[in-house]
Biopython code that builds the backbone (N, CA, C, O; Angstrom):
import numpy as np
from Bio.PDB.StructureBuilder import StructureBuilder

atoms = [
    (1, "MET", "N", (-49.954, 157.339, 106.293)),
    (1, "MET", "CA", (-49.209, 156.095, 106.230)),
    (1, "MET", "C", (-49.456, 155.271, 107.495)),
    (1, "MET", "O", (-49.634, 154.054, 107.437)),
    (2, "LYS", "N", (-49.462, 155.960, 108.633)),
    (2, "LYS", "CA", (-49.700, 155.240, 109.886)),
    (2, "LYS", "C", (-51.098, 154.633, 109.909)),
    (2, "LYS", "O", (-51.281, 153.510, 110.379)),
    (3, "ALA", "N", (-52.084, 155.372, 109.405)),
    (3, "ALA", "CA", (-53.456, 154.856, 109.376)),
    (3, "ALA", "C", (-53.542, 153.603, 108.510)),
    (3, "ALA", "O", (-54.268, 152.669, 108.850)),
    (4, "GLU", "N", (-52.821, 153.570, 107.408)),
    (4, "GLU", "CA", (-52.836, 152.402, 106.522)),
    (4, "GLU", "C", (-52.178, 151.202, 107.200)),
    (4, "GLU", "O", (-52.698, 150.088, 107.126)),
    (5, "ILE", "N", (-51.047, 151.419, 107.855)),
    (5, "ILE", "CA", (-50.368, 150.333, 108.591)),
    (5, "ILE", "C", (-51.284, 149.811, 109.700)),
    (5, "ILE", "O", (-51.401, 148.600, 109.892)),
    (6, "ASP", "N", (-51.936, 150.726, 110.431)),
    (6, "ASP", "CA", (-52.859, 150.310, 111.496)),
    (6, "ASP", "C", (-54.021, 149.496, 110.934)),
    (6, "ASP", "O", (-54.444, 148.512, 111.541)),
    (7, "SER", "N", (-54.537, 149.904, 109.775)),
    (7, "SER", "CA", (-55.631, 149.177, 109.137)),
    (7, "SER", "C", (-55.197, 147.774, 108.727)),
    (7, "SER", "O", (-55.942, 146.811, 108.909)),
    (8, "ILE", "N", (-54.004, 147.660, 108.180)),
    (8, "ILE", "CA", (-53.476, 146.351, 107.774)),
    (8, "ILE", "C", (-53.310, 145.449, 108.997)),
    (8, "ILE", "O", (-53.641, 144.265, 108.950)),
    (9, "ASP", "N", (-52.797, 146.013, 110.089)),
    (9, "ASP", "CA", (-52.653, 145.241, 111.334)),
    (9, "ASP", "C", (-54.021, 144.802, 111.855)),
    (9, "ASP", "O", (-54.197, 143.653, 112.262)),
    (10, "LYS", "N", (-54.985, 145.723, 111.840)),
    (10, "LYS", "CA", (-56.329, 145.435, 112.358)),
    (10, "LYS", "C", (-57.007, 144.323, 111.551)),
    (10, "LYS", "O", (-57.736, 143.508, 112.115)),
    (11, "ASN", "N", (-56.771, 144.287, 110.243)),
    (11, "ASN", "CA", (-57.391, 143.285, 109.379)),
    (11, "ASN", "C", (-56.611, 141.975, 109.311)),
    (11, "ASN", "O", (-56.951, 141.092, 108.523)),
    (12, "ASN", "N", (-55.583, 141.847, 110.120)),
    (12, "ASN", "CA", (-54.768, 140.630, 110.177)),
    (12, "ASN", "C", (-54.212, 140.234, 108.813)),
    (12, "ASN", "O", (-54.157, 139.051, 108.475)),
    (13, "THR", "N", (-53.801, 141.231, 108.037)),
    (13, "THR", "CA", (-53.224, 140.961, 106.727)),
    (13, "THR", "C", (-51.869, 140.299, 106.867)),
    (13, "THR", "O", (-51.488, 139.466, 106.044)),
    (14, "TRP", "N", (-51.139, 140.670, 107.913)),
    (14, "TRP", "CA", (-49.826, 140.083, 108.126)),
    (14, "TRP", "C", (-49.563, 139.855, 109.606)),
    (14, "TRP", "O", (-50.272, 140.360, 110.476)),
    (15, "LYS", "N", (-48.529, 139.085, 109.854)),
    (15, "LYS", "CA", (-48.156, 138.734, 111.231)),
    (15, "LYS", "C", (-46.640, 138.872, 111.325)),
    (15, "LYS", "O", (-45.921, 138.398, 110.445)),
    (16, "LEU", "N", (-46.149, 139.512, 112.376)),
    (16, "LEU", "CA", (-44.719, 139.700, 112.580)),
    (16, "LEU", "C", (-44.102, 138.418, 113.131)),
    (16, "LEU", "O", (-44.501, 137.932, 114.189)),
    (17, "VAL", "N", (-43.123, 137.875, 112.403)),
    (17, "VAL", "CA", (-42.513, 136.592, 112.769)),
    (17, "VAL", "C", (-40.997, 136.667, 112.605)),
    (17, "VAL", "O", (-40.496, 137.512, 111.864)),
    (18, "PRO", "N", (-40.262, 135.786, 113.293)),
    (18, "PRO", "CA", (-38.817, 135.701, 113.029)),
    (18, "PRO", "C", (-38.600, 135.180, 111.608)),
    (18, "PRO", "O", (-39.365, 134.334, 111.144)),
    (19, "PRO", "N", (-37.574, 135.668, 110.912)),
    (19, "PRO", "CA", (-37.371, 135.203, 109.528)),
    (19, "PRO", "C", (-36.971, 133.740, 109.467)),
    (19, "PRO", "O", (-35.985, 133.347, 110.091)),
    (20, "PRO", "N", (-37.724, 132.915, 108.721)),
    (20, "PRO", "CA", (-37.349, 131.512, 108.545)),
    (20, "PRO", "C", (-36.082, 131.416, 107.686)),
    (20, "PRO", "O", (-35.771, 132.320, 106.911)),
    (21, "LYS", "N", (-35.368, 130.315, 107.838)),
    (21, "LYS", "CA", (-34.174, 130.095, 107.026)),
    (21, "LYS", "C", (-34.591, 129.849, 105.575)),
    (21, "LYS", "O", (-35.681, 129.339, 105.314)),
    (22, "ASP", "N", (-33.740, 130.204, 104.660)),
    (22, "ASP", "CA", (-33.946, 129.984, 103.225)),
    (22, "ASP", "C", (-35.174, 130.703, 102.664)),
    (22, "ASP", "O", (-35.749, 130.263, 101.668)),
    (23, "ILE", "N", (-35.573, 131.795, 103.291)),
    (23, "ILE", "CA", (-36.701, 132.591, 102.802)),
    (23, "ILE", "C", (-36.169, 133.930, 102.312)),
    (23, "ILE", "O", (-35.334, 134.555, 102.965)),
    (24, "LYS", "N", (-36.658, 134.361, 101.160)),
    (24, "LYS", "CA", (-36.254, 135.637, 100.586)),
    (24, "LYS", "C", (-37.412, 136.622, 100.732)),
    (24, "LYS", "O", (-38.335, 136.607, 99.917)),
    (25, "PRO", "N", (-37.378, 137.488, 101.770)),
    (25, "PRO", "CA", (-38.472, 138.451, 101.949)),
    (25, "PRO", "C", (-38.505, 139.470, 100.808)),
    (25, "PRO", "O", (-37.493, 139.744, 100.162)),
    (26, "ILE", "N", (-39.671, 140.010, 100.586)),
    (26, "ILE", "CA", (-39.886, 141.018, 99.557)),
    (26, "ILE", "C", (-39.947, 142.382, 100.229)),
    (26, "ILE", "O", (-40.512, 142.515, 101.315)),
    (27, "GLY", "N", (-39.384, 143.370, 99.607)),
    (27, "GLY", "CA", (-39.417, 144.720, 100.150)),
    (27, "GLY", "C", (-40.762, 145.392, 99.910)),
    (27, "GLY", "O", (-41.575, 144.920, 99.116)),
    (28, "LEU", "N", (-40.979, 146.492, 100.601)),
    (28, "LEU", "CA", (-42.194, 147.288, 100.428)),
    (28, "LEU", "C", (-41.815, 148.682, 99.946)),
    (28, "LEU", "O", (-40.740, 149.191, 100.263)),
    (29, "ARG", "N", (-42.692, 149.278, 99.193)),
    (29, "ARG", "CA", (-42.557, 150.682, 98.829)),
    (29, "ARG", "C", (-43.925, 151.307, 99.033)),
    (29, "ARG", "O", (-44.913, 150.588, 99.185)),
    (30, "TRP", "N", (-44.004, 152.624, 99.040)),
    (30, "TRP", "CA", (-45.267, 153.313, 99.266)),
    (30, "TRP", "C", (-45.791, 153.914, 97.978)),
    (30, "TRP", "O", (-45.040, 154.501, 97.199)),
    (31, "LEU", "N", (-47.081, 153.761, 97.762)),
    (31, "LEU", "CA", (-47.768, 154.344, 96.625)),
    (31, "LEU", "C", (-48.680, 155.428, 97.180)),
    (31, "LEU", "O", (-49.462, 155.177, 98.097)),
    (32, "TYR", "N", (-48.583, 156.628, 96.628)),
    (32, "TYR", "CA", (-49.358, 157.761, 97.125)),
    (32, "TYR", "C", (-50.395, 158.171, 96.093)),
    (32, "TYR", "O", (-50.140, 158.147, 94.889)),
    (33, "LYS", "N", (-51.574, 158.549, 96.587)),
    (33, "LYS", "CA", (-52.664, 158.932, 95.700)),
    (33, "LYS", "C", (-53.443, 160.073, 96.348)),
    (33, "LYS", "O", (-53.612, 160.108, 97.567)),
    (34, "ILE", "N", (-53.910, 160.994, 95.529)),
    (34, "ILE", "CA", (-54.750, 162.085, 96.010)),
    (34, "ILE", "C", (-56.194, 161.736, 95.673)),
    (34, "ILE", "O", (-56.525, 161.486, 94.514)),
    (35, "ILE", "N", (-57.046, 161.720, 96.682)),
    (35, "ILE", "CA", (-58.462, 161.432, 96.511)),
    (35, "ILE", "C", (-59.183, 162.776, 96.384)),
    (35, "ILE", "O", (-59.037, 163.651, 97.237)),
    (36, "ARG", "N", (-59.962, 162.927, 95.308)),
    (36, "ARG", "CA", (-60.635, 164.196, 95.042)),
    (36, "ARG", "C", (-62.160, 164.028, 95.021)),
    (36, "ARG", "O", (-62.677, 162.948, 94.740)),
    (37, "ASN", "N", (-62.866, 165.129, 95.327)),
    (37, "ASN", "CA", (-64.321, 165.192, 95.175)),
    (37, "ASN", "C", (-64.657, 165.316, 93.698)),
    (37, "ASN", "O", (-63.768, 165.468, 92.860)),
    (38, "THR", "N", (-65.939, 165.252, 93.385)),
    (38, "THR", "CA", (-66.358, 165.391, 91.994)),
    (38, "THR", "C", (-66.043, 166.774, 91.433)),
    (38, "THR", "O", (-65.887, 166.931, 90.222)),
    (39, "ASN", "N", (-65.949, 167.778, 92.308)),
    (39, "ASN", "CA", (-65.629, 169.123, 91.832)),
    (39, "ASN", "C", (-64.118, 169.355, 91.698)),
    (39, "ASN", "O", (-63.685, 170.443, 91.318)),
    (40, "GLY", "N", (-63.335, 168.347, 92.006)),
    (40, "GLY", "CA", (-61.886, 168.436, 91.853)),
    (40, "GLY", "C", (-61.124, 168.835, 93.097)),
    (40, "GLY", "O", (-59.893, 168.805, 93.104)),
    (41, "SER", "N", (-61.834, 169.209, 94.154)),
    (41, "SER", "CA", (-61.130, 169.589, 95.385)),
    (41, "SER", "C", (-60.598, 168.341, 96.090)),
    (41, "SER", "O", (-61.181, 167.262, 95.990)),
    (42, "ILE", "N", (-59.501, 168.501, 96.792)),
    (42, "ILE", "CA", (-58.842, 167.376, 97.468)),
    (42, "ILE", "C", (-59.625, 166.978, 98.712)),
    (42, "ILE", "O", (-59.894, 167.804, 99.585)),
    (43, "THR", "N", (-59.987, 165.694, 98.778)),
    (43, "THR", "CA", (-60.678, 165.151, 99.942)),
    (43, "THR", "C", (-59.674, 164.683, 100.985)),
    (43, "THR", "O", (-59.766, 165.015, 102.167)),
    (44, "ARG", "N", (-58.703, 163.892, 100.503)),
    (44, "ARG", "CA", (-57.683, 163.363, 101.412)),
    (44, "ARG", "C", (-56.519, 162.820, 100.604)),
    (44, "ARG", "O", (-56.581, 162.687, 99.382)),
    (45, "TYR", "N", (-55.472, 162.517, 101.323)),
    (45, "TYR", "CA", (-54.298, 161.888, 100.725)),
    (45, "TYR", "C", (-54.266, 160.438, 101.167)),
    (45, "TYR", "O", (-54.491, 160.144, 102.341)),
    (46, "LYS", "N", (-53.993, 159.539, 100.254)),
    (46, "LYS", "CA", (-53.994, 158.096, 100.546)),
    (46, "LYS", "C", (-52.599, 157.549, 100.321)),
    (46, "LYS", "O", (-51.947, 157.868, 99.326)),
    (47, "ALA", "N", (-52.153, 156.738, 101.233)),
    (47, "ALA", "CA", (-50.868, 156.051, 101.099)),
    (47, "ALA", "C", (-51.127, 154.560, 101.240)),
    (47, "ALA", "O", (-51.914, 154.131, 102.083)),
    (48, "ARG", "N", (-50.458, 153.778, 100.407)),
    (48, "ARG", "CA", (-50.663, 152.331, 100.440)),
    (48, "ARG", "C", (-49.310, 151.641, 100.307)),
    (48, "ARG", "O", (-48.551, 151.944, 99.385)),
    (49, "PRO", "N", (-48.995, 150.706, 101.226)),
    (49, "PRO", "CA", (-47.761, 149.940, 101.036)),
    (49, "PRO", "C", (-47.962, 148.913, 99.927)),
    (49, "PRO", "O", (-48.975, 148.214, 99.888)),
    (50, "VAL", "N", (-47.003, 148.834, 99.045)),
    (50, "VAL", "CA", (-47.076, 147.934, 97.898)),
    (50, "VAL", "C", (-45.839, 147.055, 97.904)),
    (50, "VAL", "O", (-44.719, 147.544, 98.048)),
    (51, "ALA", "N", (-46.048, 145.767, 97.747)),
    (51, "ALA", "CA", (-44.920, 144.832, 97.704)),
    (51, "ALA", "C", (-44.148, 145.027, 96.405)),
    (51, "ALA", "O", (-44.733, 145.312, 95.361)),
    (52, "LYS", "N", (-42.855, 144.872, 96.479)),
    (52, "LYS", "CA", (-42.003, 144.955, 95.291)),
    (52, "LYS", "C", (-42.048, 143.603, 94.577)),
    (52, "LYS", "O", (-41.049, 142.888, 94.496)),
    (53, "GLY", "N", (-43.221, 143.279, 94.070)),
    (53, "GLY", "CA", (-43.456, 141.989, 93.437)),
    (53, "GLY", "C", (-42.664, 141.774, 92.175)),
    (53, "GLY", "O", (-42.531, 140.643, 91.710)),
    (54, "TYR", "N", (-42.132, 142.847, 91.610)),
    (54, "TYR", "CA", (-41.352, 142.713, 90.384)),
    (54, "TYR", "C", (-40.058, 141.936, 90.594)),
    (54, "TYR", "O", (-39.419, 141.529, 89.623)),
    (55, "ILE", "N", (-39.662, 141.722, 91.853)),
    (55, "ILE", "CA", (-38.452, 140.930, 92.086)),
    (55, "ILE", "C", (-38.754, 139.432, 92.134)),
    (55, "ILE", "O", (-37.839, 138.609, 92.157)),
    (56, "GLN", "N", (-40.049, 139.083, 92.150)),
    (56, "GLN", "CA", (-40.416, 137.672, 92.162)),
    (56, "GLN", "C", (-40.103, 137.055, 90.799)),
    (56, "GLN", "O", (-40.285, 137.688, 89.759)),
    (57, "GLU", "N", (-39.636, 135.827, 90.824)),
    (57, "GLU", "CA", (-39.252, 135.140, 89.594)),
    (57, "GLU", "C", (-40.280, 134.080, 89.227)),
    (57, "GLU", "O", (-40.762, 133.333, 90.078)),
    (58, "GLN", "N", (-40.605, 134.034, 87.923)),
    (58, "GLN", "CA", (-41.576, 133.064, 87.432)),
    (58, "GLN", "C", (-41.078, 131.647, 87.689)),
    (58, "GLN", "O", (-39.882, 131.376, 87.582)),
    (59, "CYS", "N", (-41.983, 130.757, 88.023)),
    (59, "CYS", "CA", (-41.713, 129.338, 88.319)),
    (59, "CYS", "C", (-40.952, 129.140, 89.625)),
    (59, "CYS", "O", (-40.684, 128.002, 90.012)),
    (60, "ILE", "N", (-40.601, 130.224, 90.310)),
    (60, "ILE", "CA", (-39.924, 130.099, 91.601)),
    (60, "ILE", "C", (-40.795, 130.695, 92.695)),
    (60, "ILE", "O", (-41.121, 130.020, 93.672)),
    (61, "ASP", "N", (-41.174, 131.962, 92.535)),
    (61, "ASP", "CA", (-41.897, 132.674, 93.587)),
    (61, "ASP", "C", (-43.400, 132.774, 93.366)),
    (61, "ASP", "O", (-44.130, 133.029, 94.324)),
    (62, "PHE", "N", (-43.899, 132.582, 92.134)),
    (62, "PHE", "CA", (-45.299, 132.836, 91.845)),
    (62, "PHE", "C", (-46.247, 131.922, 92.597)),
    (62, "PHE", "O", (-47.333, 132.353, 92.985)),
    (63, "ASP", "N", (-45.870, 130.688, 92.809)),
    (63, "ASP", "CA", (-46.770, 129.718, 93.417)),
    (63, "ASP", "C", (-46.587, 129.556, 94.919)),
    (63, "ASP", "O", (-47.206, 128.685, 95.530)),
    (64, "GLU", "N", (-45.746, 130.382, 95.513)),
    (64, "GLU", "CA", (-45.529, 130.269, 96.956)),
    (64, "GLU", "C", (-46.819, 130.579, 97.702)),
    (64, "GLU", "O", (-47.490, 131.572, 97.421)),
    (65, "GLU", "N", (-47.151, 129.732, 98.639)),
    (65, "GLU", "CA", (-48.323, 129.999, 99.486)),
    (65, "GLU", "C", (-47.965, 130.923, 100.629)),
    (65, "GLU", "O", (-48.813, 131.689, 101.087)),
    (66, "GLU", "N", (-46.738, 130.873, 101.098)),
    (66, "GLU", "CA", (-46.303, 131.747, 102.180)),
    (66, "GLU", "C", (-45.414, 132.841, 101.598)),
    (66, "GLU", "O", (-44.414, 132.559, 100.938)),
    (67, "VAL", "N", (-45.794, 134.101, 101.851)),
    (67, "VAL", "CA", (-45.044, 135.243, 101.354)),
    (67, "VAL", "C", (-44.611, 136.080, 102.548)),
    (67, "VAL", "O", (-45.396, 136.338, 103.460)),
    (68, "TYR", "N", (-43.353, 136.500, 102.529)),
    (68, "TYR", "CA", (-42.787, 137.302, 103.613)),
    (68, "TYR", "C", (-42.329, 138.639, 103.068)),
    (68, "TYR", "O", (-41.757, 138.711, 101.981)),
    (69, "VAL", "N", (-42.584, 139.712, 103.832)),
    (69, "VAL", "CA", (-42.136, 141.045, 103.437)),
    (69, "VAL", "C", (-41.399, 141.698, 104.598)),
    (69, "VAL", "O", (-41.664, 141.418, 105.767)),
    (70, "PHE", "N", (-40.458, 142.582, 104.238)),
    (70, "PHE", "CA", (-39.737, 143.337, 105.253)),
    (70, "PHE", "C", (-40.670, 144.349, 105.908)),
    (70, "PHE", "O", (-41.674, 144.750, 105.318)),
    (71, "GLN", "N", (-40.336, 144.757, 107.124)),
    (71, "GLN", "CA", (-41.058, 145.852, 107.758)),
    (71, "GLN", "C", (-40.754, 147.132, 106.981)),
    (71, "GLN", "O", (-39.637, 147.332, 106.503)),
    (72, "SER", "N", (-41.752, 147.981, 106.866)),
    (72, "SER", "CA", (-41.599, 149.214, 106.108)),
    (72, "SER", "C", (-40.707, 150.202, 106.852)),
    (72, "SER", "O", (-40.814, 150.373, 108.066)),
    (73, "GLU", "N", (-39.835, 150.840, 106.097)),
    (73, "GLU", "CA", (-38.943, 151.837, 106.686)),
    (73, "GLU", "C", (-39.780, 152.928, 107.361)),
    (73, "GLU", "O", (-40.737, 153.445, 106.784)),
    (74, "GLY", "N", (-39.402, 153.259, 108.579)),
    (74, "GLY", "CA", (-40.152, 154.246, 109.347)),
    (74, "GLY", "C", (-41.224, 153.637, 110.223)),
    (74, "GLY", "O", (-41.772, 154.309, 111.097)),
    (75, "PHE", "N", (-41.529, 152.366, 109.996)),
    (75, "PHE", "CA", (-42.562, 151.677, 110.770)),
    (75, "PHE", "C", (-42.046, 150.360, 111.338)),
    (75, "PHE", "O", (-42.815, 149.419, 111.532)),
    (76, "VAL", "N", (-40.753, 150.294, 111.601)),
    (76, "VAL", "CA", (-40.147, 149.099, 112.195)),
    (76, "VAL", "C", (-40.474, 149.102, 113.685)),
    (76, "VAL", "O", (-40.230, 150.090, 114.378)),
    (77, "LYS", "N", (-41.020, 148.005, 114.168)),
    (77, "LYS", "CA", (-41.432, 147.908, 115.574)),
    (77, "LYS", "C", (-40.210, 147.780, 116.478)),
    (77, "LYS", "O", (-39.336, 146.942, 116.255)),
    (78, "GLN", "N", (-40.170, 148.624, 117.496)),
    (78, "GLN", "CA", (-39.043, 148.609, 118.428)),
    (78, "GLN", "C", (-38.969, 147.286, 119.167)),
    (78, "GLN", "O", (-39.980, 146.746, 119.616)),
    (79, "GLY", "N", (-37.754, 146.776, 119.284)),
    (79, "GLY", "CA", (-37.522, 145.508, 119.952)),
    (79, "GLY", "C", (-37.731, 144.311, 119.032)),
    (79, "GLY", "O", (-37.408, 143.183, 119.404)),
    (80, "GLU", "N", (-38.270, 144.543, 117.830)),
    (80, "GLU", "CA", (-38.530, 143.456, 116.879)),
    (80, "GLU", "C", (-37.974, 143.807, 115.499)),
    (80, "GLU", "O", (-38.550, 143.465, 114.466)),
    (81, "GLU", "N", (-36.843, 144.495, 115.516)),
    (81, "GLU", "CA", (-36.230, 144.981, 114.282)),
    (81, "GLU", "C", (-35.807, 143.868, 113.336)),
    (81, "GLU", "O", (-35.758, 144.077, 112.124)),
    (82, "THR", "N", (-35.499, 142.687, 113.869)),
    (82, "THR", "CA", (-35.028, 141.587, 113.018)),
    (82, "THR", "C", (-36.174, 140.748, 112.443)),
    (82, "THR", "O", (-35.941, 139.873, 111.609)),
    (83, "LYS", "N", (-37.395, 141.006, 112.878)),
    (83, "LYS", "CA", (-38.530, 140.220, 112.405)),
    (83, "LYS", "C", (-39.046, 140.754, 111.063)),
    (83, "LYS", "O", (-38.793, 141.898, 110.685)),
    (84, "ILE", "N", (-39.767, 139.894, 110.370)),
    (84, "ILE", "CA", (-40.383, 140.257, 109.098)),
    (84, "ILE", "C", (-41.860, 139.897, 109.165)),
    (84, "ILE", "O", (-42.296, 139.181, 110.066)),
    (85, "TYR", "N", (-42.627, 140.405, 108.194)),
    (85, "TYR", "CA", (-44.050, 140.108, 108.163)),
    (85, "TYR", "C", (-44.332, 138.900, 107.286)),
    (85, "TYR", "O", (-43.802, 138.776, 106.182)),
    (86, "LYS", "N", (-45.177, 138.014, 107.797)),
    (86, "LYS", "CA", (-45.686, 136.892, 107.010)),
    (86, "LYS", "C", (-47.124, 137.264, 106.641)),
    (86, "LYS", "O", (-47.954, 137.530, 107.510)),
    (87, "LEU", "N", (-47.396, 137.275, 105.340)),
    (87, "LEU", "CA", (-48.757, 137.587, 104.918)),
    (87, "LEU", "C", (-49.659, 136.455, 105.346)),
    (87, "LEU", "O", (-49.400, 135.290, 105.045)),
    (88, "ALA", "N", (-50.707, 136.799, 106.044)),
    (88, "ALA", "CA", (-51.585, 135.788, 106.620)),
    (88, "ALA", "C", (-52.727, 135.421, 105.685)),
    (88, "ALA", "O", (-52.611, 134.472, 104.909)),
    (89, "LYS", "N", (-53.807, 136.150, 105.747)),
    (89, "LYS", "CA", (-55.021, 135.759, 105.030)),
    (89, "LYS", "C", (-55.184, 136.459, 103.692)),
    (89, "LYS", "O", (-55.952, 136.004, 102.844)),
    (90, "LYS", "N", (-54.484, 137.542, 103.496)),
    (90, "LYS", "CA", (-54.738, 138.345, 102.310)),
    (90, "LYS", "C", (-53.448, 138.619, 101.564)),
    (90, "LYS", "O", (-52.362, 138.587, 102.142)),
    (91, "ALA", "N", (-53.579, 138.889, 100.278)),
    (91, "ALA", "CA", (-52.428, 139.265, 99.469)),
    (91, "ALA", "C", (-52.254, 140.775, 99.556)),
    (91, "ALA", "O", (-53.206, 141.504, 99.830)),
    (92, "LEU", "N", (-51.055, 141.228, 99.325)),
    (92, "LEU", "CA", (-50.728, 142.646, 99.362)),
    (92, "LEU", "C", (-50.594, 143.152, 97.936)),
    (92, "LEU", "O", (-50.141, 142.426, 97.051)),
    (93, "TYR", "N", (-50.985, 144.384, 97.719)),
    (93, "TYR", "CA", (-50.841, 144.963, 96.383)),
    (93, "TYR", "C", (-49.402, 144.848, 95.909)),
    (93, "TYR", "O", (-48.466, 145.053, 96.682)),
    (94, "GLY", "N", (-49.234, 144.525, 94.658)),
    (94, "GLY", "CA", (-47.908, 144.451, 94.073)),
    (94, "GLY", "C", (-47.358, 143.046, 93.956)),
    (94, "GLY", "O", (-46.392, 142.821, 93.226)),
    (95, "LEU", "N", (-47.951, 142.100, 94.658)),
    (95, "LEU", "CA", (-47.471, 140.721, 94.584)),
    (95, "LEU", "C", (-48.018, 140.038, 93.340)),
    (95, "LEU", "O", (-49.115, 140.355, 92.881)),
    (96, "ARG", "N", (-47.271, 139.125, 92.812)),
    (96, "ARG", "CA", (-47.746, 138.359, 91.655)),
    (96, "ARG", "C", (-48.911, 137.461, 92.061)),
    (96, "ARG", "O", (-49.698, 137.048, 91.209)),
    (97, "GLN", "N", (-49.027, 137.154, 93.348)),
    (97, "GLN", "CA", (-50.113, 136.301, 93.832)),
    (97, "GLN", "C", (-51.417, 137.075, 94.022)),
    (97, "GLN", "O", (-52.472, 136.460, 94.174)),
    (98, "SER", "N", (-51.369, 138.415, 94.017)),
    (98, "SER", "CA", (-52.555, 139.227, 94.318)),
    (98, "SER", "C", (-53.735, 138.936, 93.406)),
    (98, "SER", "O", (-54.834, 138.711, 93.912)),
    (99, "PRO", "N", (-53.563, 138.928, 92.073)),
    (99, "PRO", "CA", (-54.727, 138.649, 91.222)),
    (99, "PRO", "C", (-55.322, 137.266, 91.468)),
    (99, "PRO", "O", (-56.541, 137.095, 91.433)),
    (100, "ARG", "N", (-54.461, 136.282, 91.718)),
    (100, "ARG", "CA", (-54.958, 134.929, 91.965)),
    (100, "ARG", "C", (-55.740, 134.881, 93.272)),
    (100, "ARG", "O", (-56.781, 134.227, 93.346)),
    (101, "ALA", "N", (-55.248, 135.566, 94.302)),
    (101, "ALA", "CA", (-55.938, 135.583, 95.593)),
    (101, "ALA", "C", (-57.292, 136.281, 95.467)),
    (101, "ALA", "O", (-58.282, 135.826, 96.039)),
    (102, "TRP", "N", (-57.337, 137.385, 94.719)),
    (102, "TRP", "CA", (-58.591, 138.105, 94.508)),
    (102, "TRP", "C", (-59.578, 137.230, 93.736)),
    (102, "TRP", "O", (-60.754, 137.158, 94.091)),
    (103, "ASN", "N", (-59.108, 136.575, 92.697)),
    (103, "ASN", "CA", (-59.973, 135.728, 91.877)),
    (103, "ASN", "C", (-60.525, 134.557, 92.687)),
    (103, "ASN", "O", (-61.693, 134.197, 92.539)),
    (104, "LEU", "N", (-59.705, 133.971, 93.530)),
    (104, "LEU", "CA", (-60.151, 132.864, 94.371)),
    (104, "LEU", "C", (-61.249, 133.315, 95.335)),
    (104, "LEU", "O", (-62.247, 132.617, 95.516)),
    (105, "LYS", "N", (-61.059, 134.491, 95.955)),
    (105, "LYS", "CA", (-62.064, 135.014, 96.880)),
    (105, "LYS", "C", (-63.362, 135.312, 96.146)),
    (105, "LYS", "O", (-64.438, 134.978, 96.643)),
    (106, "LEU", "N", (-63.286, 135.932, 94.981)),
    (106, "LEU", "CA", (-64.479, 136.239, 94.194)),
    (106, "LEU", "C", (-65.199, 134.958, 93.781)),
    (106, "LEU", "O", (-66.421, 134.859, 93.888)),
    (107, "SER", "N", (-64.432, 133.984, 93.310)),
    (107, "SER", "CA", (-65.007, 132.716, 92.873)),
    (107, "SER", "C", (-65.741, 132.017, 94.015)),
    (107, "SER", "O", (-66.858, 131.533, 93.834)),
    (108, "ASN", "N", (-65.118, 131.966, 95.182)),
    (108, "ASN", "CA", (-65.746, 131.314, 96.336)),
    (108, "ASN", "C", (-67.016, 132.046, 96.768)),
    (108, "ASN", "O", (-68.010, 131.414, 97.127)),
    (109, "THR", "N", (-66.980, 133.376, 96.734)),
    (109, "THR", "CA", (-68.163, 134.162, 97.107)),
    (109, "THR", "C", (-69.301, 133.920, 96.129)),
    (109, "THR", "O", (-70.449, 133.755, 96.542)),
    (110, "LEU", "N", (-68.994, 133.897, 94.836)),
    (110, "LEU", "CA", (-70.025, 133.654, 93.835)),
    (110, "LEU", "C", (-70.621, 132.250, 93.973)),
    (110, "LEU", "O", (-71.817, 132.062, 93.750)),
    (111, "LYS", "N", (-69.801, 131.275, 94.337)),
    (111, "LYS", "CA", (-70.313, 129.914, 94.539)),
    (111, "LYS", "C", (-71.269, 129.844, 95.718)),
    (111, "LYS", "O", (-72.246, 129.096, 95.686)),
    (112, "ILE", "N", (-70.991, 130.616, 96.753)),
    (112, "ILE", "CA", (-71.895, 130.651, 97.918)),
    (112, "ILE", "C", (-73.281, 131.116, 97.490)),
    (112, "ILE", "O", (-74.292, 130.607, 97.975)),
    (113, "TYR", "N", (-73.322, 132.089, 96.578)),
    (113, "TYR", "CA", (-74.597, 132.629, 96.089)),
    (113, "TYR", "C", (-75.108, 131.886, 94.852)),
    (113, "TYR", "O", (-76.032, 132.348, 94.182)),
    (114, "ARG", "N", (-74.505, 130.744, 94.557)),
    (114, "ARG", "CA", (-74.920, 129.841, 93.487)),
    (114, "ARG", "C", (-74.842, 130.455, 92.090)),
    (114, "ARG", "O", (-75.697, 130.207, 91.239)),
    (115, "PHE", "N", (-73.795, 131.264, 91.869)),
    (115, "PHE", "CA", (-73.543, 131.787, 90.527)),
    (115, "PHE", "C", (-72.593, 130.869, 89.804)),
    (115, "PHE", "O", (-72.244, 131.124, 88.651)),
]
sb = StructureBuilder()
sb.init_structure("model")
sb.init_model(0)
sb.init_chain("A")
sb.init_seg("    ")
for serial, (resi, resn, name, xyz) in enumerate(atoms, 1):
    if name == "N":
        sb.init_residue(resn, " ", resi, " ")
    sb.init_atom(name, np.array(xyz, "f"), 0.0, 1.0, " ", f" {name:<3s}", serial, name[0])
structure = sb.get_structure()
């Protein structure tokens, strides 16, 4: 879990900010997966924070460009307990905006290569 949080921080997926007024942050939960070799033996355990996107409401939250999430339980930064994460450049798994963000990135990449 710590490695995943460190990776997200390193990739500038989110930025810790004071909570803006009139903003409803989304909670996070953890999704766990076992990664196996072709012979079925366990290679490693994977943990991924996933936004609780199911609380987003159609026509209200789907089109938001700025998305805020709470700090994950167990990984709250000391001295910054009241701050929340603002998703910066990338969407987080579980958000209703994730497929749109992925499609936009794919579309732009394909246009660069003249597809």
